[in-house]
Structures are given as structure tokens and as C-alpha cells.
PyMOL Python script that loads the backbone (N, CA, C, O; Angstrom):
from pymol import cmd

cmd.read_pdbstr("""\
ATOM      1  N   UNK A   1      58.669 309.199 125.671  1.00  0.00           N
ATOM      2  CA  UNK A   1      59.527 310.155 125.553  1.00  0.00           C
ATOM      3  C   UNK A   1      60.930 309.152 125.501  1.00  0.00           C
ATOM      4  O   UNK A   1      61.712 309.093 124.551  1.00  0.00           O
ATOM      5  N   UNK A   2      61.023 308.397 126.760  1.00  0.00           N
ATOM      6  CA  UNK A   2      61.953 307.634 127.368  1.00  0.00           C
ATOM      7  C   UNK A   2      63.123 306.902 125.826  1.00  0.00           C
ATOM      8  O   UNK A   2      64.343 306.773 125.723  1.00  0.00           O
ATOM      9  N   UNK A   3      61.893 306.571 124.828  1.00  0.00           N
ATOM     10  CA  UNK A   3      62.654 306.131 123.263  1.00  0.00           C
ATOM     11  C   UNK A   3      63.552 307.162 122.242  1.00  0.00           C
ATOM     12  O   UNK A   3      64.205 306.925 121.225  1.00  0.00           O
ATOM     13  N   UNK A   4      63.249 308.536 123.063  1.00  0.00           N
ATOM     14  CA  UNK A   4      63.169 309.134 121.819  1.00  0.00           C
ATOM     15  C   UNK A   4      65.417 309.629 122.927  1.00  0.00           C
ATOM     16  O   UNK A   4      66.571 309.550 122.507  1.00  0.00           O
ATOM     17  N   UNK A   5      64.793 310.067 124.323  1.00  0.00           N
ATOM     18  CA  UNK A   5      66.003 309.842 124.968  1.00  0.00           C
ATOM     19  C   UNK A   5      67.035 309.335 124.785  1.00  0.00           C
ATOM     20  O   UNK A   5      68.113 309.906 124.948  1.00  0.00           O
ATOM     21  N   UNK A   6      66.780 307.325 124.143  1.00  0.00           N
ATOM     22  CA  UNK A   6      67.639 306.498 124.342  1.00  0.00           C
ATOM     23  C   UNK A   6      68.489 307.332 122.718  1.00  0.00           C
ATOM     24  O   UNK A   6      69.680 307.404 122.415  1.00  0.00           O
ATOM     25  N   UNK A   7      67.403 307.769 122.087  1.00  0.00           N
ATOM     26  CA  UNK A   7      67.815 308.088 120.069  1.00  0.00           C
ATOM     27  C   UNK A   7      68.885 308.925 120.335  1.00  0.00           C
ATOM     28  O   UNK A   7      70.086 308.680 120.447  1.00  0.00           O
ATOM     29  N   UNK A   8      68.294 309.888 120.413  1.00  0.00           N
ATOM     30  CA  UNK A   8      69.344 310.721 120.526  1.00  0.00           C
ATOM     31  C   UNK A   8      70.730 310.953 121.595  1.00  0.00           C
ATOM     32  O   UNK A   8      71.621 311.785 121.427  1.00  0.00           O
ATOM     33  N   UNK A   9      70.646 310.221 122.429  1.00  0.00           N
ATOM     34  CA  UNK A   9      71.905 309.929 123.242  1.00  0.00           C
ATOM     35  C   UNK A   9      72.791 309.377 122.510  1.00  0.00           C
ATOM     36  O   UNK A   9      74.014 309.519 122.535  1.00  0.00           O
ATOM     37  N   UNK A  10      71.826 308.432 121.535  1.00  0.00           N
ATOM     38  CA  UNK A  10      73.107 307.516 120.494  1.00  0.00           C
ATOM     39  C   UNK A  10      73.519 307.841 120.064  1.00  0.00           C
ATOM     40  O   UNK A  10      74.722 307.579 120.044  1.00  0.00           O
ATOM     41  N   UNK A  11      72.999 308.711 119.303  1.00  0.00           N
ATOM     42  CA  UNK A  11      73.302 309.539 117.216  1.00  0.00           C
ATOM     43  C   UNK A  11      74.395 310.930 118.180  1.00  0.00           C
ATOM     44  O   UNK A  11      75.168 311.667 117.568  1.00  0.00           O
ATOM     45  N   UNK A  12      74.254 310.976 119.229  1.00  0.00           N
ATOM     46  CA  UNK A  12      74.687 311.624 120.009  1.00  0.00           C
ATOM     47  C   UNK A  12      76.935 310.728 120.372  1.00  0.00           C
ATOM     48  O   UNK A  12      78.094 310.907 119.998  1.00  0.00           O
ATOM     49  N   UNK A  13      76.384 310.141 120.991  1.00  0.00           N
ATOM     50  CA  UNK A  13      77.534 308.896 120.869  1.00  0.00           C
ATOM     51  C   UNK A  13      78.525 308.525 119.676  1.00  0.00           C
ATOM     52  O   UNK A  13      79.731 308.279 119.694  1.00  0.00           O
ATOM     53  N   UNK A  14      77.295 308.586 118.286  1.00  0.00           N
ATOM     54  CA  UNK A  14      77.860 308.535 116.739  1.00  0.00           C
ATOM     55  C   UNK A  14      78.481 309.403 117.065  1.00  0.00           C
ATOM     56  O   UNK A  14      79.629 309.327 117.504  1.00  0.00           O
ATOM     57  N   UNK A  15      77.903 310.288 116.925  1.00  0.00           N
ATOM     58  CA  UNK A  15      78.515 311.653 116.402  1.00  0.00           C
ATOM     59  C   UNK A  15      79.804 311.794 116.597  1.00  0.00           C
ATOM     60  O   UNK A  15      80.538 311.648 115.620  1.00  0.00           O
ATOM     61  N   UNK A  16      80.360 312.097 117.848  1.00  0.00           N
ATOM     62  CA  UNK A  16      81.369 312.285 118.542  1.00  0.00           C
ATOM     63  C   UNK A  16      82.175 311.511 118.259  1.00  0.00           C
ATOM     64  O   UNK A  16      83.362 311.701 117.994  1.00  0.00           O
ATOM     65  N   UNK A  17      81.410 310.280 118.304  1.00  0.00           N
ATOM     66  CA  UNK A  17      82.846 309.169 117.504  1.00  0.00           C
ATOM     67  C   UNK A  17      83.593 309.283 115.923  1.00  0.00           C
ATOM     68  O   UNK A  17      84.753 309.388 115.526  1.00  0.00           O
ATOM     69  N   UNK A  18      82.600 309.221 115.450  1.00  0.00           N
ATOM     70  CA  UNK A  18      82.976 310.172 113.700  1.00  0.00           C
ATOM     71  C   UNK A  18      83.503 310.588 113.982  1.00  0.00           C
ATOM     72  O   UNK A  18      84.663 310.431 113.603  1.00  0.00           O
ATOM     73  N   UNK A  19      83.122 311.669 115.067  1.00  0.00           N
ATOM     74  CA  UNK A  19      84.211 313.379 114.393  1.00  0.00           C
ATOM     75  C   UNK A  19      85.712 313.369 115.027  1.00  0.00           C
ATOM     76  O   UNK A  19      86.474 314.298 114.761  1.00  0.00           O
ATOM     77  N   UNK A  20      86.239 311.982 116.121  1.00  0.00           N
ATOM     78  CA  UNK A  20      86.988 310.896 116.824  1.00  0.00           C
ATOM     79  C   UNK A  20      87.914 310.932 115.329  1.00  0.00           C
ATOM     80  O   UNK A  20      88.814 311.719 115.035  1.00  0.00           O
ATOM     81  N   UNK A  21      87.414 309.921 114.606  1.00  0.00           N
ATOM     82  CA  UNK A  21      87.680 308.930 113.828  1.00  0.00           C
ATOM     83  C   UNK A  21      87.838 310.389 112.076  1.00  0.00           C
ATOM     84  O   UNK A  21      88.533 310.519 111.068  1.00  0.00           O
ATOM     85  N   UNK A  22      87.020 310.893 112.562  1.00  0.00           N
ATOM     86  CA  UNK A  22      87.953 311.701 111.359  1.00  0.00           C
ATOM     87  C   UNK A  22      88.766 312.492 111.179  1.00  0.00           C
ATOM     88  O   UNK A  22      89.325 312.689 110.100  1.00  0.00           O
ATOM     89  N   UNK A  23      89.046 313.315 112.628  1.00  0.00           N
ATOM     90  CA  UNK A  23      90.136 313.441 112.885  1.00  0.00           C
ATOM     91  C   UNK A  23      91.778 312.493 113.044  1.00  0.00           C
ATOM     92  O   UNK A  23      92.940 312.843 113.250  1.00  0.00           O
ATOM     93  N   UNK A  24      91.331 311.637 112.899  1.00  0.00           N
ATOM     94  CA  UNK A  24      92.483 310.685 113.147  1.00  0.00           C
ATOM     95  C   UNK A  24      92.793 310.273 111.630  1.00  0.00           C
ATOM     96  O   UNK A  24      93.975 310.218 111.289  1.00  0.00           O
ATOM     97  N   UNK A  25      91.989 310.040 110.895  1.00  0.00           N
ATOM     98  CA  UNK A  25      92.098 309.941 109.731  1.00  0.00           C
ATOM     99  C   UNK A  25      92.650 310.855 108.533  1.00  0.00           C
ATOM    100  O   UNK A  25      93.223 310.527 107.494  1.00  0.00           O
ATOM    101  N   UNK A  26      92.201 312.393 109.144  1.00  0.00           N
ATOM    102  CA  UNK A  26      93.214 313.948 108.801  1.00  0.00           C
ATOM    103  C   UNK A  26      94.594 313.808 108.795  1.00  0.00           C
ATOM    104  O   UNK A  26      95.402 313.920 107.873  1.00  0.00           O
ATOM    105  N   UNK A  27      94.804 313.419 110.540  1.00  0.00           N
ATOM    106  CA  UNK A  27      96.432 313.639 110.940  1.00  0.00           C
ATOM    107  C   UNK A  27      96.816 312.380 110.119  1.00  0.00           C
ATOM    108  O   UNK A  27      97.993 312.452 109.766  1.00  0.00           O
ATOM    109  N   UNK A  28      96.115 311.108 109.654  1.00  0.00           N
ATOM    110  CA  UNK A  28      97.109 309.926 109.221  1.00  0.00           C
ATOM    111  C   UNK A  28      97.422 311.124 107.711  1.00  0.00           C
ATOM    112  O   UNK A  28      98.413 311.844 107.591  1.00  0.00           O
ATOM    113  N   UNK A  29      96.227 311.017 106.703  1.00  0.00           N
ATOM    114  CA  UNK A  29      96.539 311.660 105.371  1.00  0.00           C
ATOM    115  C   UNK A  29      97.897 313.064 105.043  1.00  0.00           C
ATOM    116  O   UNK A  29      98.726 313.492 104.240  1.00  0.00           O
ATOM    117  N   UNK A  30      97.159 313.286 106.608  1.00  0.00           N
ATOM    118  CA  UNK A  30      98.471 315.098 107.003  1.00  0.00           C
ATOM    119  C   UNK A  30      99.712 314.074 106.410  1.00  0.00           C
ATOM    120  O   UNK A  30     100.092 313.778 105.278  1.00  0.00           O
ATOM    121  N   UNK A  31     100.158 313.675 107.877  1.00  0.00           N
ATOM    122  CA  UNK A  31     101.081 312.728 107.644  1.00  0.00           C
ATOM    123  C   UNK A  31     101.831 312.028 106.380  1.00  0.00           C
ATOM    124  O   UNK A  31     103.043 312.186 106.234  1.00  0.00           O
ATOM    125  N   UNK A  32     101.230 311.418 105.670  1.00  0.00           N
ATOM    126  CA  UNK A  32     101.371 311.123 104.872  1.00  0.00           C
ATOM    127  C   UNK A  32     101.853 311.690 103.181  1.00  0.00           C
ATOM    128  O   UNK A  32     102.622 311.159 102.378  1.00  0.00           O
ATOM    129  N   UNK A  33     101.101 312.880 103.082  1.00  0.00           N
ATOM    130  CA  UNK A  33     101.601 314.219 102.499  1.00  0.00           C
ATOM    131  C   UNK A  33     102.106 315.393 102.737  1.00  0.00           C
ATOM    132  O   UNK A  33     101.934 316.517 102.267  1.00  0.00           O
ATOM    133  N   UNK A  34     103.103 314.699 103.976  1.00  0.00           N
ATOM    134  CA  UNK A  34     104.145 316.375 104.732  1.00  0.00           C
ATOM    135  C   UNK A  34     104.919 316.075 103.921  1.00  0.00           C
ATOM    136  O   UNK A  34     105.144 317.134 103.336  1.00  0.00           O
ATOM    137  N   UNK A  35     105.759 314.980 103.277  1.00  0.00           N
ATOM    138  CA  UNK A  35     106.751 315.703 102.160  1.00  0.00           C
ATOM    139  C   UNK A  35     106.573 315.970 100.839  1.00  0.00           C
ATOM    140  O   UNK A  35     107.443 316.139  99.984  1.00  0.00           O
ATOM    141  N   UNK A  36     105.324 316.000 100.720  1.00  0.00           N
ATOM    142  CA  UNK A  36     105.211 316.803  98.837  1.00  0.00           C
ATOM    143  C   UNK A  36     104.790 318.559  98.860  1.00  0.00           C
ATOM    144  O   UNK A  36     104.983 319.109  99.944  1.00  0.00           O
ATOM    145  N   UNK A  37     104.368 319.217  97.999  1.00  0.00           N
ATOM    146  CA  UNK A  37     103.960 320.399  98.077  1.00  0.00           C
ATOM    147  C   UNK A  37     102.401 320.234  98.159  1.00  0.00           C
ATOM    148  O   UNK A  37     101.832 319.159  97.969  1.00  0.00           O
ATOM    149  N   UNK A  38     101.833 321.300  98.432  1.00  0.00           N
ATOM    150  CA  UNK A  38      99.626 320.936  98.105  1.00  0.00           C
ATOM    151  C   UNK A  38      99.682 320.670  96.958  1.00  0.00           C
ATOM    152  O   UNK A  38      99.368 319.498  96.754  1.00  0.00           O
ATOM    153  N   UNK A  39     100.244 321.861  95.067  1.00  0.00           N
ATOM    154  CA  UNK A  39     100.089 321.185  94.230  1.00  0.00           C
ATOM    155  C   UNK A  39     100.537 319.491  93.929  1.00  0.00           C
ATOM    156  O   UNK A  39      99.862 318.541  93.532  1.00  0.00           O
ATOM    157  N   UNK A  40     101.520 319.574  94.191  1.00  0.00           N
ATOM    158  CA  UNK A  40     101.899 318.305  93.491  1.00  0.00           C
ATOM    159  C   UNK A  40     101.165 317.179  94.643  1.00  0.00           C
ATOM    160  O   UNK A  40     100.881 316.089  94.148  1.00  0.00           O
ATOM    161  N   UNK A  41     100.878 317.341  95.958  1.00  0.00           N
ATOM    162  CA  UNK A  41     100.346 315.815  96.722  1.00  0.00           C
ATOM    163  C   UNK A  41      98.146 315.736  95.950  1.00  0.00           C
ATOM    164  O   UNK A  41      97.440 314.750  95.739  1.00  0.00           O
ATOM    165  N   UNK A  42      97.829 317.289  95.780  1.00  0.00           N
ATOM    166  CA  UNK A  42      97.556 316.837  94.687  1.00  0.00           C
ATOM    167  C   UNK A  42      96.628 316.094  94.213  1.00  0.00           C
ATOM    168  O   UNK A  42      95.682 315.365  94.511  1.00  0.00           O
ATOM    169  N   UNK A  43      97.830 316.973  92.513  1.00  0.00           N
ATOM    170  CA  UNK A  43      98.030 315.636  91.242  1.00  0.00           C
ATOM    171  C   UNK A  43      98.143 314.905  91.358  1.00  0.00           C
ATOM    172  O   UNK A  43      97.710 314.037  90.600  1.00  0.00           O
ATOM    173  N   UNK A  44      99.202 314.554  92.996  1.00  0.00           N
ATOM    174  CA  UNK A  44      99.151 312.563  92.834  1.00  0.00           C
ATOM    175  C   UNK A  44      97.707 312.088  92.987  1.00  0.00           C
ATOM    176  O   UNK A  44      97.356 311.093  92.352  1.00  0.00           O
ATOM    177  N   UNK A  45      96.667 312.855  93.944  1.00  0.00           N
ATOM    178  CA  UNK A  45      95.925 312.127  95.114  1.00  0.00           C
ATOM    179  C   UNK A  45      94.641 312.159  93.632  1.00  0.00           C
ATOM    180  O   UNK A  45      94.005 311.177  93.250  1.00  0.00           O
ATOM    181  N   UNK A  46      94.552 313.781  92.956  1.00  0.00           N
ATOM    182  CA  UNK A  46      93.760 314.183  92.337  1.00  0.00           C
ATOM    183  C   UNK A  46      92.596 314.455  92.954  1.00  0.00           C
ATOM    184  O   UNK A  46      91.473 314.250  92.496  1.00  0.00           O
ATOM    185  N   UNK A  47      92.835 314.853  93.850  1.00  0.00           N
ATOM    186  CA  UNK A  47      92.606 316.333  94.312  1.00  0.00           C
ATOM    187  C   UNK A  47      92.509 317.746  94.226  1.00  0.00           C
ATOM    188  O   UNK A  47      93.449 318.361  93.724  1.00  0.00           O
ATOM    189  N   UNK A  48      91.712 318.227  94.560  1.00  0.00           N
ATOM    190  CA  UNK A  48      91.953 319.882  94.941  1.00  0.00           C
ATOM    191  C   UNK A  48      92.696 320.393  95.932  1.00  0.00           C
ATOM    192  O   UNK A  48      92.447 320.251  97.129  1.00  0.00           O
ATOM    193  N   UNK A  49      93.880 321.165  95.336  1.00  0.00           N
ATOM    194  CA  UNK A  49      95.162 321.549  96.038  1.00  0.00           C
ATOM    195  C   UNK A  49      94.332 322.304  97.342  1.00  0.00           C
ATOM    196  O   UNK A  49      94.919 322.018  98.386  1.00  0.00           O
ATOM    197  N   UNK A  50      92.889 323.369  97.639  1.00  0.00           N
ATOM    198  CA  UNK A  50      93.077 323.022  98.667  1.00  0.00           C
ATOM    199  C   UNK A  50      92.432 322.378  99.310  1.00  0.00           C
ATOM    200  O   UNK A  50      92.099 323.019 100.307  1.00  0.00           O
ATOM    201  N   UNK A  51      91.996 321.297  99.304  1.00  0.00           N
ATOM    202  CA  UNK A  51      91.537 320.187 100.074  1.00  0.00           C
ATOM    203  C   UNK A  51      92.536 319.604 100.982  1.00  0.00           C
ATOM    204  O   UNK A  51      92.452 319.189 102.138  1.00  0.00           O
ATOM    205  N   UNK A  52      94.053 319.735  99.668  1.00  0.00           N
ATOM    206  CA  UNK A  52      95.182 319.786 100.533  1.00  0.00           C
ATOM    207  C   UNK A  52      95.579 320.133 101.970  1.00  0.00           C
ATOM    208  O   UNK A  52      96.069 319.721 103.022  1.00  0.00           O
ATOM    209  N   UNK A  53      94.911 321.418 101.152  1.00  0.00           N
ATOM    210  CA  UNK A  53      95.805 322.640 102.334  1.00  0.00           C
ATOM    211  C   UNK A  53      95.486 322.496 103.564  1.00  0.00           C
ATOM    212  O   UNK A  53      96.148 322.466 104.601  1.00  0.00           O
ATOM    213  N   UNK A  54      93.731 322.360 103.187  1.00  0.00           N
ATOM    214  CA  UNK A  54      92.980 322.138 104.954  1.00  0.00           C
ATOM    215  C   UNK A  54      93.575 320.874 105.156  1.00  0.00           C
ATOM    216  O   UNK A  54      94.025 321.051 106.288  1.00  0.00           O
ATOM    217  N   UNK A  55      93.797 320.066 104.940  1.00  0.00           N
ATOM    218  CA  UNK A  55      94.139 318.851 105.608  1.00  0.00           C
ATOM    219  C   UNK A  55      95.219 319.001 106.160  1.00  0.00           C
ATOM    220  O   UNK A  55      95.629 318.230 107.029  1.00  0.00           O
ATOM    221  N   UNK A  56      95.927 320.136 105.696  1.00  0.00           N
ATOM    222  CA  UNK A  56      97.372 320.362 106.353  1.00  0.00           C
ATOM    223  C   UNK A  56      97.007 321.511 107.105  1.00  0.00           C
ATOM    224  O   UNK A  56      97.809 321.192 107.982  1.00  0.00           O
ATOM    225  N   UNK A  57      96.676 322.219 107.404  1.00  0.00           N
ATOM    226  CA  UNK A  57      96.367 322.827 108.051  1.00  0.00           C
ATOM    227  C   UNK A  57      95.099 322.461 109.169  1.00  0.00           C
ATOM    228  O   UNK A  57      94.640 323.446 109.747  1.00  0.00           O
ATOM    229  N   UNK A  58      94.678 321.517 109.413  1.00  0.00           N
ATOM    230  CA  UNK A  58      93.365 321.183 110.354  1.00  0.00           C
ATOM    231  C   UNK A  58      92.312 321.923 109.962  1.00  0.00           C
ATOM    232  O   UNK A  58      91.709 322.026 111.030  1.00  0.00           O
ATOM    233  N   UNK A  59      91.503 322.669 108.950  1.00  0.00           N
ATOM    234  CA  UNK A  59      90.750 323.429 109.017  1.00  0.00           C
ATOM    235  C   UNK A  59      89.474 322.916 109.634  1.00  0.00           C
ATOM    236  O   UNK A  59      89.107 321.951 108.964  1.00  0.00           O
ATOM    237  N   UNK A  60      88.534 323.187 110.759  1.00  0.00           N
ATOM    238  CA  UNK A  60      87.913 322.726 110.919  1.00  0.00           C
ATOM    239  C   UNK A  60      87.059 323.788 110.931  1.00  0.00           C
ATOM    240  O   UNK A  60      85.957 323.633 111.456  1.00  0.00           O
ATOM    241  N   UNK A  61      87.369 324.882 110.433  1.00  0.00           N
ATOM    242  CA  UNK A  61      85.461 326.124 109.194  1.00  0.00           C
ATOM    243  C   UNK A  61      84.505 325.524 108.843  1.00  0.00           C
ATOM    244  O   UNK A  61      84.847 324.455 108.338  1.00  0.00           O
ATOM    245  N   UNK A  62      83.225 325.699 108.855  1.00  0.00           N
ATOM    246  CA  UNK A  62      82.582 325.035 108.095  1.00  0.00           C
ATOM    247  C   UNK A  62      82.685 325.012 106.518  1.00  0.00           C
ATOM    248  O   UNK A  62      82.151 324.347 105.631  1.00  0.00           O
ATOM    249  N   UNK A  63      83.784 326.228 106.575  1.00  0.00           N
ATOM    250  CA  UNK A  63      84.032 326.191 105.152  1.00  0.00           C
ATOM    251  C   UNK A  63      85.721 325.327 104.736  1.00  0.00           C
ATOM    252  O   UNK A  63      86.364 325.151 103.701  1.00  0.00           O
ATOM    253  N   UNK A  64      85.805 325.162 105.418  1.00  0.00           N
ATOM    254  CA  UNK A  64      87.486 324.528 105.215  1.00  0.00           C
ATOM    255  C   UNK A  64      87.664 323.070 105.631  1.00  0.00           C
ATOM    256  O   UNK A  64      88.687 322.387 105.678  1.00  0.00           O
ATOM    257  N   UNK A  65      86.047 322.694 106.001  1.00  0.00           N
ATOM    258  CA  UNK A  65      85.802 321.082 106.609  1.00  0.00           C
ATOM    259  C   UNK A  65      86.399 320.411 105.223  1.00  0.00           C
ATOM    260  O   UNK A  65      86.356 320.982 104.134  1.00  0.00           O
ATOM    261  N   UNK A  66      87.093 318.801 105.501  1.00  0.00           N
ATOM    262  CA  UNK A  66      86.535 318.852 103.963  1.00  0.00           C
ATOM    263  C   UNK A  66      86.060 317.157 104.750  1.00  0.00           C
ATOM    264  O   UNK A  66      86.365 316.504 105.747  1.00  0.00           O
ATOM    265  N   UNK A  67      85.177 317.044 103.589  1.00  0.00           N
ATOM    266  CA  UNK A  67      83.817 315.178 103.956  1.00  0.00           C
ATOM    267  C   UNK A  67      84.372 314.420 104.275  1.00  0.00           C
ATOM    268  O   UNK A  67      85.309 314.242 103.497  1.00  0.00           O
ATOM    269  N   UNK A  68      84.371 313.655 105.191  1.00  0.00           N
ATOM    270  CA  UNK A  68      84.548 312.329 105.183  1.00  0.00           C
ATOM    271  C   UNK A  68      85.263 311.721 104.180  1.00  0.00           C
ATOM    272  O   UNK A  68      86.411 311.332 103.964  1.00  0.00           O
ATOM    273  N   UNK A  69      83.860 311.790 103.475  1.00  0.00           N
ATOM    274  CA  UNK A  69      83.648 310.537 102.701  1.00  0.00           C
ATOM    275  C   UNK A  69      85.053 311.382 101.957  1.00  0.00           C
ATOM    276  O   UNK A  69      85.840 310.524 101.557  1.00  0.00           O
ATOM    277  N   UNK A  70      85.448 312.482 101.737  1.00  0.00           N
ATOM    278  CA  UNK A  70      86.562 312.734 100.390  1.00  0.00           C
ATOM    279  C   UNK A  70      87.513 312.053 101.247  1.00  0.00           C
ATOM    280  O   UNK A  70      88.326 311.248 100.793  1.00  0.00           O
ATOM    281  N   UNK A  71      87.399 312.479 102.971  1.00  0.00           N
ATOM    282  CA  UNK A  71      88.948 312.043 103.446  1.00  0.00           C
ATOM    283  C   UNK A  71      88.673 310.757 103.383  1.00  0.00           C
ATOM    284  O   UNK A  71      89.758 310.260 103.684  1.00  0.00           O
ATOM    285  N   UNK A  72      87.592 309.471 103.100  1.00  0.00           N
ATOM    286  CA  UNK A  72      88.067 308.472 103.057  1.00  0.00           C
ATOM    287  C   UNK A  72      88.465 307.765 101.924  1.00  0.00           C
ATOM    288  O   UNK A  72      89.167 306.754 101.959  1.00  0.00           O
ATOM    289  N   UNK A  73      87.943 308.383 100.743  1.00  0.00           N
ATOM    290  CA  UNK A  73      88.728 308.193  99.251  1.00  0.00           C
ATOM    291  C   UNK A  73      90.068 308.555  99.334  1.00  0.00           C
ATOM    292  O   UNK A  73      90.870 307.884  98.685  1.00  0.00           O
ATOM    293  N   UNK A  74      90.553 309.687 100.152  1.00  0.00           N
ATOM    294  CA  UNK A  74      92.554 310.204  99.498  1.00  0.00           C
ATOM    295  C   UNK A  74      92.670 309.100  99.932  1.00  0.00           C
ATOM    296  O   UNK A  74      92.488 308.244  99.067  1.00  0.00           O
ATOM    297  N   UNK A  75      93.024 308.511 101.456  1.00  0.00           N
ATOM    298  CA  UNK A  75      92.950 307.422 101.928  1.00  0.00           C
ATOM    299  C   UNK A  75      93.098 306.040 101.140  1.00  0.00           C
ATOM    300  O   UNK A  75      94.086 305.337 100.930  1.00  0.00           O
ATOM    301  N   UNK A  76      91.660 305.896 100.754  1.00  0.00           N
ATOM    302  CA  UNK A  76      91.988 304.530  99.799  1.00  0.00           C
ATOM    303  C   UNK A  76      93.061 304.608  99.138  1.00  0.00           C
ATOM    304  O   UNK A  76      94.034 303.899  99.397  1.00  0.00           O
ATOM    305  N   UNK A  77      93.035 305.697  97.954  1.00  0.00           N
ATOM    306  CA  UNK A  77      94.004 306.065  97.318  1.00  0.00           C
ATOM    307  C   UNK A  77      95.827 306.408  97.328  1.00  0.00           C
ATOM    308  O   UNK A  77      96.754 306.411  96.518  1.00  0.00           O
ATOM    309  N   UNK A  78      95.631 306.638  98.601  1.00  0.00           N
ATOM    310  CA  UNK A  78      97.067 306.513  99.692  1.00  0.00           C
ATOM    311  C   UNK A  78      97.352 304.928  99.348  1.00  0.00           C
ATOM    312  O   UNK A  78      98.163 304.495  98.529  1.00  0.00           O
ATOM    313  N   UNK A  79      96.217 303.978 100.430  1.00  0.00           N
ATOM    314  CA  UNK A  79      96.673 302.510 100.635  1.00  0.00           C
ATOM    315  C   UNK A  79      96.779 301.334  99.361  1.00  0.00           C
ATOM    316  O   UNK A  79      97.467 300.312  99.365  1.00  0.00           O
ATOM    317  N   UNK A  80      95.882 301.826  98.305  1.00  0.00           N
ATOM    318  CA  UNK A  80      95.550 300.666  96.971  1.00  0.00           C
ATOM    319  C   UNK A  80      95.932 301.292  96.170  1.00  0.00           C
ATOM    320  O   UNK A  80      96.440 300.543  95.335  1.00  0.00           O
ATOM    321  N   UNK A  81      96.035 302.610  95.789  1.00  0.00           N
ATOM    322  CA  UNK A  81      96.715 302.781  94.749  1.00  0.00           C
ATOM    323  C   UNK A  81      98.234 302.952  94.448  1.00  0.00           C
ATOM    324  O   UNK A  81      98.971 302.969  93.462  1.00  0.00           O
ATOM    325  N   UNK A  82      98.361 303.112  96.289  1.00  0.00           N
ATOM    326  CA  UNK A  82     100.288 304.332  96.564  1.00  0.00           C
ATOM    327  C   UNK A  82      99.983 305.082  95.496  1.00  0.00           C
ATOM    328  O   UNK A  82     100.940 304.934  94.736  1.00  0.00           O
ATOM    329  N   UNK A  83      99.528 305.502  95.205  1.00  0.00           N
ATOM    330  CA  UNK A  83      99.335 307.508  94.746  1.00  0.00           C
ATOM    331  C   UNK A  83     101.232 308.436  95.406  1.00  0.00           C
ATOM    332  O   UNK A  83     101.923 309.351  94.958  1.00  0.00           O
ATOM    333  N   UNK A  84     101.341 307.426  96.710  1.00  0.00           N
ATOM    334  CA  UNK A  84     102.315 308.844  96.639  1.00  0.00           C
ATOM    335  C   UNK A  84     104.137 308.000  96.505  1.00  0.00           C
ATOM    336  O   UNK A  84     105.251 308.361  96.885  1.00  0.00           O
ATOM    337  N   UNK A  85     103.937 307.526  96.221  1.00  0.00           N
ATOM    338  CA  UNK A  85     104.908 306.324  95.740  1.00  0.00           C
ATOM    339  C   UNK A  85     105.942 307.193  94.338  1.00  0.00           C
ATOM    340  O   UNK A  85     106.806 306.564  93.728  1.00  0.00           O
TER     341      UNK A  85
END
""", "prot")
cmd.dss("prot")
cmd.show_as("cartoon", "prot")
cmd.util.cbc("prot")
cmd.orient("prot")
């Protein structure tokens, strides 16, 4: 039983850390897209305007939460492709 307790504790810590990193990434993206309209940012980044809306509104409901992989792809596009210049 001690082994499963260790595993669960470790997973819980990882989940908390991942959520904190997700929030930081979402805030960074929101700051980068600030000067653009929803549709303009979506077109420049190649994502739906709903994604941009959810990022801007910091929506954390199950329906409005943007997947971490999507956030990572958006951030990479901003960084690597200079998509917002």
C-alpha cells in the first residue's frame, strides 16, 4: 500500500505543477495576442477564434479549457514563426 500512496502523491504533485505551468503559458499567450482582434489573432495563428476567446477570457470550464498541447503549439508558433509580427 505504501507504494501506491507514493505513486498517487507523485501524480498529484505533477498535476498541480502542470496546471500551474499551463496557467503561466496561457497568460503569456494572452499577453502576446492582446493587440489583435479575436479573428485577426486566430487567422495569424491558424486556430479557431474560440481558442483565442477562451485564452483571453481565461476560461477554465471543462467546455472552454484549451488543451495544453494546443497552447504549446500556439506558443511555439508565436516564438518560432514570429506569427504575430
